[in-house]
C-alpha positions in Angstrom: 107.9 55.0 105.7 109.4 54.4 102.3 106.0 53.5 100.9 104.6 56.7 102.3 107.3 58.7 100.5 106.7 56.8 97.3 103.1 57.7 97.6 104.0 61.4 97.4 103.6 62.1 101.1 105.0 65.6 101.6 108.2 65.9 103.7 106.4 68.2 106.1 103.6 65.7 106.6 106.2 62.9 107.1 107.9 65.0 109.8 104.5 65.6 111.5 103.9 61.9 111.4 107.2 61.1 113.0 106.7 63.7 115.7 103.3 62.2 116.5 104.9 58.7 116.6 107.6 59.9 119.0 105.0 61.7 121.3 102.8 58.6 121.4 105.7 56.3 122.1 106.9 58.6 124.9 103.4 58.8 126.4 103.1 55.0 126.3 106.4 54.7 128.0 105.4 57.2 130.7 102.1 55.3 131.3 104.0 52.0 131.6 106.5 53.5 133.9 103.8 54.9 136.2 102.0 51.5 136.2 105.3 49.9 137.1 105.8 52.4 140.0 102.2 51.9 141.3 102.6 48.1 141.2 105.9 48.3 143.0 104.4 50.5 145.8 101.5 48.1 146.2 103.9 45.2 146.3 106.1 46.8 148.9 103.1 47.6 151.1 101.7 44.1 150.8 105.1 42.5 151.5 105.6 44.5 154.7 102.1 43.7 156.0 102.7 40.0 155.3 106.0 40.1 157.1 104.7 41.9 160.1 101.7 39.5 160.3 104.1 36.5 160.2 106.1 37.9 163.2 103.3 39.3 165.3 102.5 36.1 167.2 106.1 35.4 168.3 106.7 39.1 169.0 103.6 39.3 171.2 104.7 36.3 173.3 108.2 37.7 173.5 106.9 41.1 174.6 104.5 39.6 177.1 107.2 37.5 178.8 109.9 40.1 178.1 111.8 37.3 176.4 114.8 38.7 174.6 115.9 35.4 173.1 112.4 34.8 171.6 112.2 38.3 170.3 115.7 38.0 168.7 114.6 34.7 167.1 111.5 36.4 165.7 113.6 39.2 164.1 116.2 36.8 162.8 113.3 35.0 161.0 112.1 38.3 159.5 115.6 39.3 158.3 115.6 36.3 156.0 113.8 38.8 153.7 116.3 41.0 152.0 114.1 44.0 151.7 114.2 44.8 155.5 116.8 47.3 156.7 115.7 47.7 160.4 113.3 46.0 162.9 112.6 46.4 166.6 110.4 44.8 169.3 109.6 46.7 172.5 107.4 46.2 175.5 104.4 48.3 176.4 106.7 50.3 178.8 109.0 51.1 175.9 111.8 48.7 176.8 113.6 47.5 173.7 114.0 43.7 174.0 115.2 43.1 170.4 116.6 45.2 167.6 118.2 44.3 164.3 120.0 46.4 161.6 121.3 45.5 158.2 124.0 47.5 156.3 122.8 48.6 152.9 125.2 49.7 150.2 124.1 53.0 148.8 124.0 53.7 145.1 123.3 56.7 142.8 119.6 56.0 142.8 119.2 56.1 146.7 117.8 59.7 146.8 115.3 58.9 144.1 114.3 55.7 145.8 113.8 57.5 149.1 111.7 60.2 147.3 109.5 57.5 145.6 109.1 55.0 148.4 109.9 56.7 151.7 106.2 57.0 152.7 105.8 53.2 152.6 108.9 51.7 154.1 108.1 52.1 157.8 105.4 49.9 159.4 104.6 49.5 163.1 101.9 47.4 164.9 100.8 47.0 168.5 101.3 43.6 170.2 98.5 42.1 172.2 98.2 39.5 175.0 96.9 36.5 173.2 96.8 34.3 176.4 93.6 36.0 177.8 91.0 33.7 176.2 88.1 35.3 178.1 88.9 38.8 176.6 89.2 37.3 173.1 85.8 35.5 173.5 84.0 38.6 174.7 85.7 40.8 172.1 86.6 43.2 174.9 89.7 45.4 174.7 92.9 43.4 174.5 95.8 44.3 176.6 98.7 45.9 174.7 101.9 44.2 175.7 104.3 45.8 173.2 105.1 47.0 169.8 106.9 45.7 166.6 108.4 48.1 164.1 109.7 47.3 160.6 111.5 49.5 158.1 112.3 48.4 154.6 115.2 49.6 152.6 114.0 52.0 149.9 117.1 51.2 147.9 116.3 47.5 147.8 112.6 48.3 147.2 113.5 50.5 144.3 115.8 48.0 142.6 112.9 46.1 141.0 111.3 49.4 139.9 114.5 50.8 138.5 115.3 47.6 136.7 111.9 47.7 135.0 112.2 51.4 134.2 115.7 50.9 132.7 114.3 48.1 130.5 111.5 50.4 129.4 113.9 53.3 128.7 116.3 51.1 127.0 113.6 49.8 124.7 112.4 53.3 124.1 115.9 54.5 123.2 116.4 51.6 120.9 113.1 52.4 119.2 114.2 56.1 118.8 117.6 55.1 117.5 116.0 52.7 115.0 113.5 55.4 114.0 116.2 57.9 113.7 118.3 55.7 111.4 115.2 54.9 109.3 114.4 58.6 109.0 118.0 59.5 108.1 117.9 56.9 105.3 114.5 58.0 104.1 115.2 61.7 104.2 118.6 61.2 102.6 116.9 59.4 99.7 113.8 61.4 99.5 115.0 64.9 100.4 118.8 65.3 100.6 119.7 63.6 97.3 116.9 65.5 95.4 118.1 68.8 96.9 121.7 68.1 96.0 120.5 67.3 92.5 118.5 70.5 92.4 121.5 72.5 93.6 123.7 70.8 91.0 121.1 71.6 88.3 121.1 75.3 89.4 124.9 75.5 89.3 124.9 74.1 85.7 122.3 76.6 84.7 124.5 79.4 86.0 127.4 78.1 83.8 125.2 77.4 80.8 124.9 79.9 77.9 121.9 82.2 77.8 118.6 80.7 76.7 115.4 79.1 78.1 116.2 76.6 80.8 114.0 74.4 82.8 114.6 72.1 85.8 113.1 68.6 85.9 111.0 67.7 89.0 112.5 64.6 90.8 110.3 61.5 90.4 107.8 61.1 93.2 108.0 64.8 94.2 105.6 66.3 91.7 103.1 67.4 94.5 105.3 68.0 97.6 107.4 70.9 98.7 110.4 70.1 96.6 108.2 69.9 93.5 106.7 73.3 94.4 110.3 74.7 94.7 111.2 73.3 91.3 108.0 74.7 89.8 108.6 78.2 91.3 112.2 78.1 90.1 111.1 77.3 86.5 108.7 80.2 86.7 111.5 82.4 87.9 113.8 81.2 85.1 111.1 82.0 82.6 110.7 85.5 84.0 114.5 86.0 84.0 114.7 84.9 80.4 111.8 87.2 79.5 113.4 90.1 81.3 116.7 89.3 79.6 115.1 89.5 76.2 113.4 92.8 77.3 116.7 94.2 78.4 118.3 93.3 75.0 115.3 94.8 73.2 115.7 98.0 75.3 119.4 98.1 74.5 118.6 97.9 70.8 116.0 100.6 71.2 118.5 102.8 73.1 121.1 102.2 70.4 118.6 103.0 67.7 117.5 106.1 69.6 121.1 107.3 69.7 121.5 106.7 66.0 118.2 108.5 65.2 119.2 111.4 67.5 122.4 111.8 65.3 120.3 111.5 62.2 117.9 114.1 63.5 120.8 116.5 64.2 121.9 115.9 60.6 118.4 116.6 59.3 118.0 119.8 61.2 120.3 121.8 58.8 118.8 120.6 55.5 115.3 121.2 57.0 116.3 124.8 58.0 117.7 125.4 54.5 114.6 124.0 52.9 112.4 126.2 55.1 114.4 129.4 54.2 114.6 128.6 50.5 110.8 127.8 50.4 110.2 131.2 52.1 112.4 133.0 49.6 110.6 131.1 46.8 107.2 132.5 48.1 108.6 136.0 48.4 110.3 136.2 45.0 108.0 134.2 42.8 105.5 136.0 40.6 103.5 132.9 39.8 100.6 132.3 42.1 100.8 128.5 41.7 104.5 128.5 42.5 103.9 130.7 45.6 101.2 128.3 46.7 103.5 125.3 46.4 106.3 127.2 48.1 104.0 127.8 51.1 103.1 124.1 51.3 106.8 123.2 51.2 107.6 125.8 53.8 104.8 124.6 56.1 105.9 120.9 55.8 109.5 121.8 56.4 108.6 123.7 59.5 106.4 120.7 60.6 109.3 118.3 60.1 111.6 120.7 62.0 109.2 120.8 65.0 108.9 117.0 65.0 112.7 116.6 64.9 113.1 119.0 67.8 110.5 117.2 69.9 112.2 113.9 69.2 115.6 115.3 70.2 114.0 116.6 73.4 112.7 113.2 74.3 116.0 111.4 73.3 118.2 113.8 75.3 119.1 112.7 78.8 119.1 115.4 81.4 118.5 115.9 85.1 115.0 116.5 86.5 114.1 120.1 86.0 110.7 121.2 87.2 109.2 124.3 85.8 105.8 125.7 85.0 104.4 123.7 82.1 101.2 123.5 80.1 99.9 119.9 80.1 97.5 120.8 77.3 100.4 121.7 75.1 102.2 118.5 76.1 99.1 116.4 75.1 99.2 118.1 71.7 102.9 117.5 71.2 102.5 113.8 72.1 99.7 113.4 69.5 101.8 115.3 66.9 104.7 112.9 67.5 102.5 109.9 67.0 100.3 111.5 64.4 101.7 109.5 61.4 101.4 106.0 63.0 97.9 106.8 64.4 96.7 107.9 61.0 98.2 104.8 59.3 96.5 102.5 61.9 93.1 104.1 61.1 92.6 105.4 64.6 90.2 108.2 65.4 91.5 110.7 68.0 89.2 112.8 70.2 90.8 115.7 72.2 89.0 117.8 74.7 91.1 120.5 76.4 89.5 123.6 78.2 90.2 127.0 76.9 91.6 128.0 80.2 93.8 125.4 81.9 96.1 126.0 84.9 99.8 125.3 84.6 101.5 122.6 86.7 104.9 122.6 88.3 106.6 119.6 86.7 109.5 118.2 84.6 108.2 118.6 81.0 110.3 115.7 79.7 109.0 113.2 82.3 105.4 114.2 81.9 105.8 114.0 78.1 107.2 110.5 78.5 104.3 109.4 80.8 101.7 110.7 78.3 103.6 109.1 75.4 103.5 105.7 77.2 99.8 105.9 77.8 98.9 106.9 74.3 101.2 104.2 72.8 99.5 101.7 75.1 96.1 102.9 74.0 97.2 102.6 70.3 98.5 99.1 70.7 95.2 98.1 72.5 92.8 99.4 69.8 94.8 97.6 67.1 93.1 94.5 68.2 89.8 95.9 67.1 88.8 95.1 63.5 86.0 97.8 63.5 86.2 101.3 64.8 89.3 102.4 66.6 89.2 105.3 69.0 91.5 107.1 71.4 90.4 110.0 73.6 92.5 112.5 75.5 90.7 114.8 77.9 91.8 117.4 80.5 89.7 119.1 83.0 90.0 121.3 86.1 88.7 120.0 89.4 88.5 121.1 93.1 88.2 124.7 92.3 91.2 124.9 90.1 93.6 123.2 92.4 93.8 119.9 90.5 94.1 119.0 86.8 92.6 115.6 85.7 93.9 114.1 82.5 92.4 110.9 81.1 93.6 108.8 78.2 91.0 106.2 77.1 90.5 103.7 74.3 87.9 101.2 73.0 90.3 98.3 73.1 89.8 94.9 74.9 90.1 96.7 78.3 91.5 95.4 81.6 90.3 92.6 83.8 88.9 93.9 87.1 91.3 91.7 89.2 94.3 93.2 87.3 93.5 96.9 87.9 96.3 97.3 90.5 98.6 94.5 89.2 99.2 96.2 85.9 101.3 98.9 87.8 103.7 96.3 89.2 107.2 96.2 87.6 107.5 93.6 84.8 103.8 92.8 84.7 102.3 93.0 81.3 99.2 91.8 79.5 100.7 92.4 76.0 101.9 89.7 73.7 105.5 88.6 73.9 107.8 91.2 72.4 105.3 94.1 72.7 106.3 95.4 76.1 108.6 95.1 79.1 106.0 95.7 81.8 107.9 98.8 83.1 105.9 101.6 81.3 103.0 101.9 83.7 105.2 101.3 86.8 107.5 104.1 85.6 104.6 106.4 84.8 102.9 106.0 88.2 106.2 106.6 89.9 106.8 109.8 87.9 103.3 111.1 88.6 103.5 110.4 92.3 106.9 112.2 92.4 105.0 115.2 91.1 102.5 115.0 94.0 99.8 113.4 91.9 98.6 109.9 91.1 97.9 107.6 88.2 95.0 105.1 88.3 93.2 102.9 85.9 89.5 102.3 85.3 87.3 100.0 83.2 85.7 102.2 80.5 81.9 101.7 80.7 81.7 101.7 76.9 84.5 99.1 76.6 88.2 99.6 76.7 90.5 101.1 79.4 90.9 104.5 80.9 94.0 105.9 82.6 93.6 108.9 84.8 96.4 111.3 85.8 95.7 113.8 88.6 98.3 116.6 89.1 98.3 119.6 91.5 97.8 122.8 89.5 99.2 126.3 89.9 95.9 128.0 90.2 96.9 131.6 89.4 98.5 130.6 86.0 96.1 130.1 83.2 96.8 129.1 79.6 94.6 129.8 76.6 94.0 126.5 74.8 91.2 126.3 72.2 88.7 123.5 72.5 88.5 120.9 69.8 
């Protein structure tokens, strides 16, 4: 058994092997017990037949002559055998000429002995007149002169059987005890001690400072259940560490967002003053070049003011407030917010929005965050391209104006077919370490479904990935957005 464990036999397989051994040993013992019982029954039957054969001659003469003394002598000779409990010799007229009883001490196995051997313990035989030589020579019917009856003691008959059965059971119990002790030692060394070591290692990890930790697989358990548990635990530890780093990163981002929100508030006033002063400069200046520069300053100040307001709207935490919103306008706002980094990355954007697009009943902040996540994902994906980088944002009306379909696509590396649904699971990400938490798409799908729609992904036929948002539209509300 120890050799099997050292040869990396799984604990489950070892348990199955032990169960098979126990079942086989039990079956062998049952077969041996049945053979012992059959042999004892045959022996009892043969013994009674031999005994009655031995006494038949004397019993016949005693019955023929109605000789009680001879009959008693015949029975006394039979009762030298300890297995007999009762015997009787009677004449053909039913007169009992000799009867013998023996007192048998009962034991706890008496009922079982009667059940097992009661059908064999009684034997009777007719007695014939052996003095009629003429009848014997002509094989004519012999004259019945009496009857002899024997009954054996089932208790005595069962003693041999029970003694053998006890020996078998004792041997079987000894084997089971020996097997149990062996298994206890083996499992203690191969399972209990490694599990205690595993639990101790886990407790030390809980008390250890933050960082990457790994458990060591116990020697000889690399390919069994315990090795699999250690492997899964190490994978879990890696995920916990990764999520811990992601949480720290998100806390830094949240802190930075709070700081930038304060800075944005501070920028609002100077930008407002700059816009007003540039407008006054345009109105009061007599020089055409000066007015032209003032107009540029005024336009850029207004643009900065709009960007700051949009950033504050995203950074501001508030309860969900659904209203009639224009998803085409939200797409424009998202692209405006990311305009600078998109231009710096050399990404070409393609926007297709119908001139008449129904409104949707939604929380503007949440839908903005969803679209922002998708565009940022597309931006990060196309950065892996060394050649042309493209992002497309399209919106269209479907199902007779009842549904708006928004698609954000890119020409990045795309998504593997087997990962199409897996990318929406929490904490799953295909990005490099430090680029994502694996929560963006999960959050986005949850938000869209809360709005009665759905978010799905497709493999772009021209390369890259395509994310599709479907939202229910308010069909009687139309916005005028110009195509681009």
